[in-house]
N, C-alpha and C positions, 0 to 999 in steps of 0.2 A: 320643516318638511324635507328640505334638501339635506340637512344633517342626518335625519333618520334614514334616508335612502343611502347615504354614504356609508353609514354603519352597517346597513343591511348588506351592501356589496362586500364589505370587509368580512363579515361572518360567512358569506357564501364562498369567498375566496379561500378562507381558512378551511372551511369544510371540504372544499374541492381538493386542497393540498393533502389533507388528512386522508381523504378517500383514495386519492391517487397513490399516496405513499403505501398504504396498507394493501391496496390492490396490486401494486408492484411487488410487494413482499409475498403475497399469496400466489401470484403468478410465478415468481421465481421458485418458491417452495414446490409448487406443482410440477414445474418442468424439471427441476433437479431430482425430484422423486422418480419421475418417469425415466430419466436418463440413467440414474445411478443405482436404483434399488435392485434391478435385475442383475447388474454386474456384481454388486455386493453379495447377493445370494449365491451367484456362481462361484465367486472367490471363496466364500465360506464353505461351500460344499466341496470345492477342490482341496481346500486345506484339511478338512475332515477326512477326505479320501486319502490324502498323503499321510496323515497320521496313522490311519488303519493299515496302509501299505508298509509303513515303517515298522509298526508293531508285528506285522506278519513276517517281515524279513529278519527282524531282530527279536526272536522269541524270548531272549533273556530279559527283555523289558516288559513291564506291564503298563496298563493304562495310567494309574496314578503316578508312576515314575516319569512317564512321558509328559504328563501335565505339569509336573514339578519342573521339568527341564524347560518346557515352554515358558513358564513363569519367570525362570531365570533369564531367558532370552529377552522377554518383554521388559524385565527390570533393567537389563543392560541397555536396551534401546531407549528407555525413558531417561536414563542417566547420560545419554549422549554417546554411548559406546556402541560401535557397529559390531553386531554379533559375528559377522563373517570375517574371515581372515584370522589373524593371530595378534599377539601382543605387540608386534612390530608395526602395526598400523600407525599412520601419522596421528599426532596428538591433536585433539580438538581445542587445546588451550595453548598452542604456540602463539607467538606474538601476532602473526597475521590473522589467525582465527580469532584471537581475543579482540583485535582491533575491529574485525568484522562484527563480532558479537556486540561490542560497545556501540557500534553504529546502529545495529538493529534495536538496541535498547532506547537510545535517545530519539530515534525516529519512530518509535512505537510499532515497528514492523512485527517483531517477535515471532520468528518462524515456528518456534516450539520444538525444534529438533535438538536444541541444546539449551541448558539452563544451569545455573549454579547448584551444586549438590551439597555444598558445605553450608553450615549455619552462618559462618562469617561471610561467605560469598553471597548468600541470599540477603543478609542485612546490608552489605555494601551495595548490592544491586538496587535495593530500595532507595537509599539515599543518593546513589549515583543517578538514578532515573529522575528523582525529585529535582535535582539541580540541572541535569543534562537536558531534560525535555524542554524547559523554558529557554535554556541557552540555545538549543537547536532551533527552536521557533524564532528566536531573535536573529540568529545567524541566517536562517532561510529568508526572513523578512528583509534583512539588509542585502542579501544576495539578490533577492527579487528587485530591490530598488536599483541596484547596479545594472541588472539586466534591463530594467525600464529606462534607465539613462541611456544605455547603448541603443535601445530601440528608438528613443527620441532622436539620437544623433543620426540614426539610419534614416528616419523620416525627414529630418532637416536636409540631409545630403541628397535625398531623392526629390525634394521640392524643386531643385534647379532643373531637373529633367521633366518632371510631371507637375504642371502648375496647379492642378486641382488637389486641394488639401484632403478631401474625403478619399479620393482615389489613392493618394499617397499613404494615408493611414491604413487603408485596407491592404494595399500591396506590402507595406512594411510588416504588418502583423502576419500576413500570409508567408512572407519570406522567413520571419522569425519562427513561425510554427513549423514550416517545412524543414528548415535547417536543424532546429532542435529535435524534430522527430527522427531525422536521418542519423544525427550524431548520438542521440540518447535512447532511441527506441528501435531503430532498424539495424544499426551496426553492432551494438552490444549483443543482441541475441545470436548474431552470426558467430561472434567470438565464443559465446557460451556454448553454442551447439558444437563448435569445433573442438573446444577443450573438453567438454563434459561428455561428448558423444550423444547429445540430444538431437532431435529433429529441430528445424527452425521454428516450427510451431510450438514445441516445448520450450525453446529458449525465449520466444516472445511471450508465452504464457507466464514464465518465471519473471520476466522483466515487468510485465503489467501488474502481476500480483504483488510484486515487491514495491513498485513505485506507488501503487494505490494503498500501500501500507496494510493490505489484507494479510499477507504473510501466512499462507496455509502451512508451509513447511514441507510439502510433498516434493518440491524441487528446490534444492539449495546448492549453491556453487561450492566446490572444493570439499565435498564430503565422500567422494568415491574412494574406498581404500585400495582399489586396484589401479589407481592413477597416481602419477608423481607430478605434483603441481609446483610451480615456482613459488618461492617464499613470499613474494609480494602479491600473489594472485588475489587472495581474498581481501587484502588491504586495498588494492586497486578497485575491487568490486565495491567496497564500502565507500570509497571516494566517489565512484560513479553514482551510487545511490544518493549521496548528499546533493550533488549538483543537478542530477535529474529531478529530484524532488523540488528543488528551487524553481527549475524551469516549468515543471508540471503545475506547481502552485500558481505561478504567474499566468499560465494558460487558463487554469480554472478560474482565476480572478477575472481575467478578460471575458471568459464565457459568462460569468455571473453578471458582469456589467452589461454585456450585450443583452442578456435575458431581462435585466432590470429596465434597460432602455426600451425593449420591446413591450414590456408590461406598461410602462409609462405612456408610450405612444398609443397603445390599444385601449388603455383605461386611464385617462388623465386624472381621474379622481383620486387614484392611489397616491400620486405625488403630492397633491394638495393635502390629503389626509396625513401623510407623513410629515409634512411641514407643520401642520397644526399640532400633531403629537409632540414634535420637537419643541415647539413654542410652549406647550403646556408643561413639558418636563423641565425646560429651562426656568420657567416661572416658579415651579415648585422648588427647584434647587435654590433660587434666589430667596424665596421665603424661608427656607430652612437655614440658609446662611445668615439671614437677618436675626433669626431666633438665637 
């Protein structure tokens, strides 16, 4: 009877997670539609009006010729070429930009504003990602271990001043979170907004979208043809991404452990059920190995 009730709780918890997940998606879709649909319609109408004004001012052009020119501009944009300016615009494939692109590949950010256009580049990108993504995950895992070691040293150093272990752990995690937030989430957007001419909100938006590996591509550093960047600018941005991802992964891992502890405290049956499932799985593996 107790076993039946435990299974019933598991099904309810799974159903609750599924319901919460899809409800969250539906809520996001509704809000995004409300916020963005009218702006999209206004931009589309404005673009059509600009085309009509352009045709009225340049009578030598007709509608089909303008549409063909627009397609050329879109093709150039899809290939990573900025249609504004001229052929003297900075290359998208200098070493700094290529280093930044390689970082977006192995971290699976993929802004979408730049991609290989040659067959050989596309083939190399596939194999480069196949090897680079696991390597990057291993690197981030090892970097996370190093950060955990330093966090442990910080806790041990604080024990001499604060005798309570729980208080020390909470204080050390708080200091780690605040320091990382300032160095990796607060200061970089200030630099990006200064260099790129963005507002601080836009810089923070870029940082969050990047570090969460969403990578929309609407804001990307080092892509303004009207600005002269230092040669290492995008390379330094790539290095920032790597270390910030390691810090963020550790923070998310801590958050997951905190949530797990909360669930165990509020529903003790989940821990017991997990232990029973692990015992069943280990016994099955032992039976298979004997066979």
